[in-house]
N, C-alpha and C positions, 0 to 999 in steps of 0.2 A: 220380726226383724226390726231392730230399732232404727231410728232415723239416721243416725250417724253412719251406720253400716250401709244403708241405702244410698246416702249421698256419696259415700266412698266408691260404691259399685258404679254409680252413674258417672262419676268423675273419671274412673278408670276406663269406662267404655268410650267417653268422649275423647280422651287422650289417645286411645287405640285407633279410633276413626281418623283423627287428625294425622297420626303417624302414617296410616295407610295411604291417605291422600297425598302426603308429602313425598312418598316414595314411588308413587304411580308414574309410569312412563308410557309414551306413545310409540308405536312402530314408526320407523323412518327409513327412507331409501334416498340415495343421492345419485345424481347424474351431473356431469360437468360439460358445458360446451367449450370446446378447445379452439385455440387459434382464431379468436375473433379479431376482426380488424376493419378499419375504414379505409377505402382507397378512393382518392380523388380522380374524377374523369379528366380528360384533356380536351382542349379546344384549340385547334391549330388550322392554319389556312395556307394553301399553296396556290400561287398565282403564276402561271407560265404561259408563254406564247410560243407555239410550235416546239414545245419541249424545252425551251430556254427559260432562264429565270426572268423575273419581272425587269423590264428594261424600258428606258424612256423612248418616246418617239420625237424626232427632231425634224422640223421642216425649215429649210433655209432658203434665202434668196427669193422670198415671196415678191412677186412682181415680174420675175423673169418670164413667167407665163401669167396672163391675166387671171386665169381661173386655177385655183388649187383645190385638190380634194384628196382624201386618203382615209385609211382606216387601220385599226390594229385590233386584233382579237386575242382574248386571254381565256384560258381554261381555269376556272376557279374551283378548287376542291377542298372540302372539309376533310383534313387528314387527322382529326382528333377522334375521340370516342363519344363526344356529346353533340347533340344538335345545336346549330347556331344560326342566328339571323345575319344575312349578308347585307352590309351597308356600303355604299359607295358615295364619294363626294370629292370635290376639288379642295386642295389645300395650297397655301402659299402662292396664290395667284398674284402675279405682279406684271404690270404693263410698263415697260421701260422706254423712255424717249431716246436715249443713246445719242445725244447730240442733235444738231439742227443745221442742215445745209441750206443754201439759198432757195432751192426749189421748195423745200418743206416750209421755210418761213413764209413764202408767198401763199401757200395753202393753209398754214396754221401759224399766224403771227405770234401766238403764245408759246411756241415750241421751245423757246430758250428758257422758259420758267423752270428753275431747278426742281420745283415741287410738283410739276405737272406730270401726270402719267401719260404713257404713249397711247397712240390711237389704234394700233394694230388689233388689239383684242376685240374692239367693237366691230371689226370687219370679218371676224372668223366665227363661224357657227360650229359648236361642238355638240354632238349628239351621242347618247349612250343607249345601247341596246342590250336586252337580255334574251338569250336564245333566239336571236334574229328579229326580235320585236322592239322597236324604239320605245323607250320608257322615260327619257329625260333629255333635255337639250337647252342650250343657252348660247349667247355670244360670250366671248371671253373678256368683256370689259370688266374692270375692277369691281364695279357695283353689283355684278352678277355672280360673284364668286360662290355664293351659297345656293344659287338656283338649282343646280343639278342635284346636290345633296338633299335639298328640301323636296324636290320632285320624287327622288328615290324613296325618301322616308314616307311619302304619301302612298306608295304602292302597297298592295297586299303584301305583308311581310314575306320576304324570300328566305325560306328556311332550308338550310342545307343539313341533311342527315349525315351521320358519319360515313365517309367514303363517297358522298354524292358530289357530282360535278355539274357546273353550269357554265355556259358560254357568255362572256361579257365582251362587248366591242365598243370602241370609240370611233366615231366618224367625224371628220372635219371637212369644211368646205367654205369657199368664198369665191366671188367672181369679180371681174374688173369693174363692174358697176357699183360695187359696195365700198370702194376706196379710191383714193387718189394720192397725190404727193405727200399728204399729211402723214402717211405711214412710213415714209422713207427712213430706213435705219432703225425703226422701232422693233421691239421684240416682246414676246409674251412668254412667261415662265409659269409653270404650275405643276403641282403633284396630283396624281390621281390616286386617291387613298381607298384601299379595300380593307374592310374590317369585318370580322366575324364575332358576333356578340352572343353569349350563351342564351339559349332560349329556355325559359323556365316555366312557360305555360303551355 
């Protein structure tokens, strides 16, 4: 066999092998996952007292009796689908002077100063309890506005699972030895803020 014929046979064989490789296919099978989606959970909080919605507590005419005390209890429930950390603190705390009569002037000569805050808050102790155990407390003077929230933040985190309830109560008290004419006409306003923050750990 001459060389040209041999080269032709080898070339034909190589082309044939290349053609068979190019047309070779693998077996396949398919499955599809249907209706894939992402759904966000919810985080929501219900705060009620004796079945009613969150409402303020108002104490008026302090001094009518030398000693005042009282309490209010709320049921706090996680009504969402995710666990959350319960946080509580005071907001918008303000001590108002509300004018200055003659008797108050004798006890507090600065009471007519328009920039002066009232004295009532320093005479009232507010305590917060969780499930019957006191966990935070402070007077209601303006400088103490963050004390209760800071104390609560320092607790072992209070985690509410979906559907879980806890009891939170506020107790207030003062007595005649803690104030005098300097609180006449004064008032204290504040909000008690309940927050539920998503727990991610």
